[in-house]
C-alpha positions in Angstrom: 80.1 -0.3 194.1 80.1 -2.4 197.3 83.6 -2.9 198.8 83.8 -6.6 199.9 85.7 -5.4 203.0 82.6 -3.5 204.1 80.8 -6.8 204.7 83.2 -9.6 205.7 81.9 -13.1 205.8 81.5 -13.1 209.5 79.2 -10.1 209.4 77.2 -11.6 206.5 76.7 -14.8 208.5 75.7 -12.9 211.6 73.2 -11.0 209.5 71.7 -14.3 208.0 71.4 -15.7 211.6 69.6 -12.5 212.7 67.2 -12.8 209.7 66.3 -16.4 210.7 66.0 -15.5 214.3 63.7 -12.5 213.7 61.4 -14.5 211.3 61.0 -17.3 213.8 60.6 -15.0 216.8 58.0 -12.8 215.1 56.1 -15.9 213.8 56.1 -17.8 217.1 55.5 -14.5 219.0 52.4 -13.9 216.9 51.2 -17.4 217.5 51.7 -17.0 221.3 49.9 -13.6 221.3 47.0 -14.9 219.2 46.8 -18.7 219.5 44.4 -20.7 217.4 42.7 -23.9 218.6 44.8 -27.0 218.3 48.2 -25.1 218.1 50.9 -26.9 220.1 51.5 -23.9 222.4 54.2 -25.7 224.5 56.3 -26.4 221.5 55.7 -22.9 220.0 56.8 -21.3 223.3 59.9 -23.5 223.5 60.8 -22.7 219.9 60.3 -19.0 220.7 62.5 -19.2 223.7 65.3 -21.2 221.9 65.5 -18.6 219.1 65.6 -15.9 221.7 68.8 -17.4 223.1 70.1 -17.9 219.6 69.5 -14.2 219.0 71.2 -13.2 222.2 74.2 -15.5 221.5 74.6 -14.1 218.0 74.3 -10.6 219.3 77.0 -11.1 222.0 79.4 -12.7 219.4 78.6 -9.8 216.9 79.2 -7.2 219.7 82.5 -8.8 220.6 83.5 -9.0 217.0 82.6 -5.3 216.5 85.1 -4.3 219.2 87.8 -7.0 219.1 87.4 -8.9 215.9 89.6 -8.9 212.8 87.3 -6.6 211.0 86.1 -4.5 214.0 83.7 -1.8 213.0 82.5 -0.2 216.2 83.9 3.2 215.1 81.7 3.0 212.0 78.5 2.4 214.0 78.6 5.1 216.6 77.3 8.6 215.7 79.8 11.4 215.1 79.3 15.1 214.6 79.1 14.7 210.8 76.3 12.2 211.4 74.4 14.6 213.6 74.6 17.2 210.8 73.4 14.8 208.1 70.5 13.2 210.0 68.0 15.7 208.5 69.4 15.6 204.9 69.4 11.8 205.0 65.8 11.8 206.3 64.8 14.2 203.4 66.6 11.9 200.9 64.6 8.9 202.2 61.4 11.0 201.9 62.3 11.8 198.3 62.6 15.6 199.0 66.4 15.9 199.1 69.7 14.8 197.7 71.7 11.9 199.1 74.2 13.3 201.5 77.7 12.0 201.6 78.1 9.5 204.4 80.5 6.8 205.5 79.8 3.0 205.4 76.6 3.6 207.3 74.4 6.7 207.2 73.2 8.3 210.5 69.8 6.7 210.4 71.3 3.3 209.9 73.6 4.0 212.8 70.7 4.9 215.0 68.9 1.7 214.0 72.0 -0.4 214.6 72.4 1.2 218.0 68.7 0.8 218.9 68.2 -2.7 217.7 70.5 -4.4 220.3 69.0 -2.3 223.1 65.5 -3.3 222.0 66.6 -6.9 221.8 67.9 -6.9 225.3 64.7 -5.2 226.6 62.6 -7.6 224.6 64.5 -10.6 226.0 64.0 -9.2 229.5 60.2 -8.8 229.1 60.1 -12.3 227.4 61.9 -13.8 230.5 59.4 -12.2 232.8 56.6 -13.7 230.7 58.2 -17.1 230.5 59.0 -17.2 234.3 56.3 -14.9 235.8 56.6 -16.3 239.3 60.4 -16.1 239.4 60.3 -12.5 238.1 57.1 -11.4 239.8 58.9 -8.3 241.4 60.0 -7.1 237.9 56.5 -7.7 236.5 55.0 -5.7 239.4 57.5 -2.9 238.8 56.5 -2.7 235.1 52.7 -2.6 236.1 51.9 -6.3 236.2 52.1 -9.2 233.8 49.5 -7.6 231.5 51.7 -4.5 231.1 54.8 -6.7 230.5 52.8 -8.5 227.8 51.8 -5.2 226.2 55.4 -3.9 226.3 56.7 -7.2 224.7 54.0 -6.9 222.0 54.9 -3.2 221.2 58.5 -4.1 220.9 57.6 -6.9 218.4 55.8 -4.3 216.3 58.8 -1.9 216.5 61.0 -4.7 215.2 58.6 -5.4 212.4 58.5 -1.7 211.4 62.4 -1.4 211.5 62.8 -4.6 209.5 60.2 -3.5 206.9 61.9 -0.2 206.5 65.3 -1.9 206.2 64.0 -4.3 203.5 62.3 -1.5 201.6 65.5 0.6 201.6 67.7 -2.3 200.7 65.7 -3.0 197.6 65.2 0.6 196.6 68.6 2.1 197.5 71.1 -0.7 198.1 70.2 -3.7 195.9 73.8 -4.4 195.1 74.6 -4.6 198.8 71.7 -7.1 199.2 73.2 -9.3 196.5 76.6 -9.1 198.2 75.2 -9.7 201.7 73.3 -12.8 200.7 75.3 -14.3 197.9 78.8 -12.8 198.2 78.7 -11.4 194.7 77.7 -8.2 193.1 75.5 -7.8 190.0 78.4 -6.6 187.9 80.8 -9.4 188.9 81.3 -11.9 186.1 82.9 -15.2 186.0 83.4 -15.4 189.8 
């Protein structure tokens, strides 16, 4: 049973905004990486850049909310000793070779993803800024091996995001469908007349 306090409205809205951001960023990023004749590349790049800012702003607000908001949850996101001990049992559970370990609001693998995603987003934004303003950030590009290397790093990060999102969606529909209903509709399957 999902506790509605586990996912307050602000967190759910932030999650929806991230979903939209990632869909647009991946689609436009793919178009930028593999353009087809006749594509309006200037508009696609501008759209990509706009949603990058939208993702960063949403991330900063969510970060602030995690530490100082009404329903702050930073202490539920960082790994603790119990999490370290349950990483392998949780992994075995996801591989269908073990029992589900007892965890808090987030299991240790979720926590690792939730810590890694903002770091990845910042690094992705940095490589994206270098690609968008290659002359302005020529020194950074050279430090990373040149503009071709920066493009490769940016592309690899895109695939890492795709993999994490795909795993997240799979696990939501196989292990946490009730939470999906609550996250997107504010209701759970067994709620009636609300």
